[in-house]
N, C-alpha and C positions, 0 to 999 in steps of 0.2 A: 152824111150821117156816119155814125160809128159802125164798124163791122164787127160782129162777134164771131168768136172762133167756133168752128164746127167740132164735132166729136173728135175727128182726127187731129184738129188743131190743139184741143185740150190734151190729147194723148201725147203730143209733142211737148207741150208745157210740162206734163208730168215727167216725161223722160228727161227733159232738161233739168228739172228740179231734182231728179234722182241723182244725176251726175255732178251736181254742184253742191252736194251736201257733205256732211262730215264723213270721215273714213269709217269703215265698219267697226262695230263694237264686237270684235271677233273673240276676244278672251281666249276661249279654249279651242278655237279653230286650229286644226292641224294644217301642216304645210300644203298637203294635197287639196283639202277643201278650200283653203284660202286661194290657192292658185286657180282652182276651178271657178271660185266666186269672182275673182278679179278678171279672169278670161271671159266669163259669162257676161259681166258688166260691160267690158270693152266690146264684145260682140254685139250686145244690145245697143250700145251707143253708136256703133257703126252700121246698124241695120242688118246684121247677120243673125237673123232670128233662129235659124236652125242650130247654129253653134251655141248661141246664147242659151237655148233651152237645154241642150245636151249638157253644157258645162254647169248651168245653175242647178239642174236636177241632180247631177253627180255631186255637187257641193252640198245639196240638201240631204242626200243619202249619207254623206260623210259627217254632217253636222245637223242632224234633225232638230227642228225647232229653233234654229238660229234666225232671229228676227230680221237681220239684214238680208239674208238669203231669201227669206219669205217675201220681203218687200221687193227684191229684185225679180222674183218670180211673178209677183203681182204686176209689176211694170211690164214684164214680158207679155202677160196675158192682156194687159191694156193695149199694148202695141198690136196684138193679134185680134183686136176688136172684140174681145170677150170680157165685157165689163163685169159680169157676174163672177167669173173665175178670178178676175183681178181683185174684186171686192173680197172674195173668200180668202185669198192669200194675204191681203192687207189686214183683214180682221184677225187672221191667225197671228200675223206678226204683232199686232197690238195686244193680243192676249199674252204674248211672251214678254213684250216690253211696251208699256202704255205711253212712254215718252219718246216717240219717234216722229219728229216733225215731218220728215219726207213721207212717211206712210200716211200721216194725217192729212198732209197737203194733197196727196194723190187721192185719198178717199173724198176729200172736199171737191176735187176736180170731177170725180165720178158723180157726185151729187149735183154739181153745176151742169154737167151734161144732161141730167134728168130734170133740170130746172127746179131743183129743191134748194132754193137759195138759203132759207133759214137753216136747214141741216148743214149746208156747206159752211155757213157762218159759225155754227156751233163748233165744227171741227177746226176751223181756222182760229177761233178763239183759243182752243186748246193749244194749238201750235204757238200762238203768241204768248201764252202763259209759260210755255217751256222756253221759248226764245223770242223775246220782244223785238229783236232786230231781224227776224226772218223776212227777207225782202219778198220772197215768193208769196208768203202768206199775206203780207201787207198789200201786195198787188191784187191778190185774189179777193181780199176783203173789200177793196175799192170796187172791184168788178161786181161782186155780189150786191153791195150797197146800191150801185147804179141800177142794176137789173131789178132789184126790189122796188126802187123808186119808180122805175118805168112801168113795171108789170103789176105792182100791187100798191098803188099810191096811198090808199087809205091805211094800209098796215105797215107801210115802209118805216114810218117814224118809230114804231114800236120795235122793229127788228134791226134797225141800223146798228152796226157795231162801230163805235168810235175807234179811231186809230189811237195808239198809245200817245199820250200827251195832249190829246184833243178832249175838250169837254164833251160830255154826253149831250146829245141834242134833245131838246124838249119839244114835244108836239105842239103845233100851233093851236090856239083856242078855237 
């Protein structure tokens, strides 16, 4: 049978998704905050969580309310196995910028960890509206659809999210 990822596995998926996304929308970031942001992301990628937190918090102080920094801090807290704090930072980032696929993907992963497949699908649908080619979102949609079919067969046909280019499925009579 298929093996599903544990919470730690989903955190690794979120971390990988964070690092393969677009460069930061820094705009007004000053050199110091940009250096701290980049150093914090690299430290996070290499598992140096202490340095990641120091650098990302310093970047956040220099550029309060920057959505990319807030997302990176959310990913830090996800790595620290603190999903509520991660969720708080991701939601804050989305209040600043509602069109952040990485942040939406990571929130979807949090929902998946809690087996809230329909909520995860709603977030992933938003990602695909922003970027129809987001491979991480497409992969996670497939996973959610499979889990819905397995866990809630009677409701699965109502909640299934078709992939772009696929016809919407119709429930059997």
